[in-house]
N, C-alpha and C positions, 0 to 999 in steps of 0.2 A: 104377845107374842106367834108369829105370824109362823106357817109351813114350819115347825121346828124349829124356829132360830136361837141360837147359843141363849141362853138365860146369861150366861157372863161370862167372861172370859175367864174368869180363875176355875169353875165349874169345868171348860169345855176341858182344861188346862186338867184338872184334875180327871176328869172323864177320862183323857187322852192314856196320861199317865196310866191311871188300873189298867187301860187294855195293853197294854206298853209290858205289861209282865204276866200278862196273863198265860204265855208257853213255859213263865214257872212254879204255874201249880200244873202240879202231877193231877190224874182223872183221880186218884182221893180224893186228893182236896178242890175237885172242883166247884162246892158247894159252898168253899170260901170264898173263893170266884165271887162266888154267884152273889156272895152276903155282901161284896167291896158293890156290885154297881149293883145294889139296891139300898146300899148305906145313901152311893149319891142319886137316885133315882126320888130317894127319900125328900131332896130337898126341894125336888121341882116343886111345882104349883103343881093344884092335883088334877087339874083338867090338861097338863101339858105331854105334846101326846113323844114328847123324847121320854119322857119314863117308860112305857112299852117299848119301845124303837129299842133301848137300852136293856130292858129287861129279855126281849126274845131272840137281842144278839148273843146275849148272856147260859142263856136257855140251848139255842143253838148250835154254839161253839163248844159248850160241854158235854154234844151230842143229844138233845133232846130235841129233835122239833116239833115233837106233838106239843114241847108245853108252848114252845117260841110260835108256835100257827097262829095261837089268837092271839097273843099280842101282839105278833107283824100284825094283823088287822084289824085288831083298837089299834095302833098308832096309826091304817090313811085315816076310820073311822075319828078321827080325832086329825085330822086335819096333814098328816106329818105329806111333807111334797118338799118338791126343790129338790136336791140330792141326798139327802138322807131319805125322802121321800121313795128314789127310784132305787136306794140300796132296799129298803123292804121289799120293795115287789121282785126286788134280784133275789132277797136269801128267803122270804113266801118262801118263790117260786121252786125254790130248789128242795125247800123242808118241803112240800105238797109232793115233789116228784119222791124227797125220799120214803117220805109214807105215801106209792103207790095211785098216787096223784098227780100223776103228771098234767094231762089235757087242762087241770085248772093251769096249771102253769107254763102252759101256751098264752093258755085266756088271760092272763096275767101280762106274762111279757112279750103277748105279738105285738099288741099297741107300742107300746116303748122303741119296738126302729120303727117309729113316725116321730118319736119325742126329740127336742132339741139335744143335741149331740156331746157330750158330756166323755169324759176317760169311764164311762159306765159304758157305751155303747159294746167294748170287749163283752163285757162278763154276761151282759144281758144277751147277747150272739151263745159265750159259750154255753150258760146255761138253757136256753129259748133249744139251742141243737140236742140237748141231752135230755130231752122234757121229749123232744118228736124223737129222738131214737126208740125212748119206749116207748113210743106210739107206736112205734114200726115207719116212719118217716124217719128211717137214713138217712135220703137223698136230701133231702129240702137243709135236716140238718147243720147235714157234713158240707153244703151249701153254703149256712149262714157262717161255719166255722173256716173252711178255708176264703169266703168272702170280711171277714175280719182279719184274718194272717194276713190278702194278698197287699195291702197297705203295708204293711211292717217288713216288706221282702228286702232285703236291695236288687233287686231286678226279678222280675217277671210280673209284674203286678198289674200289665193287663193280662198279661195270658190268663192267669190267675184270675182274678174277676171275672173272666169269660168262663171260664170253666168251671166256676164254682154258678154263674147266671144257669148254663149250659146244664148243668145239673137236674136242675126242677122247670125249663123250657120246654112244656109242649111240643113235643116231634110233630 
């Protein structure tokens, strides 16, 4: 299993179905949702990076960034890459920020700005912008957000991209 590739289609579908029910659980039932994810993870090979990734997501989504962080790190250490690896980095950076470690989030996401482009580009920039803001580097964060927003605008894309660049360009 390379880079956290699907175990099999059935497992992927059941995992997606479990996540589709997440909003059906209220805060008091968070442990029940995590138990559903744990049951799915128990089906994976012991060294699979998908296990700690899914468990980290479950802890994080139920308000426990502190318990998610070591699991995200474990998933990456086990070789989780590709799309899920990028998701892991975004979510790990967000969790680190939530626990007062935005500099670690910046270190984690900075290289992602140079990674091959995908649908997670804007999420990388948004999370990185929040980390930068927490470090007092609001202009850099704002430049990232405006730069990410510019391509989605019906007009003014060039102007907004230039304004974003000028926010951080030395005078």
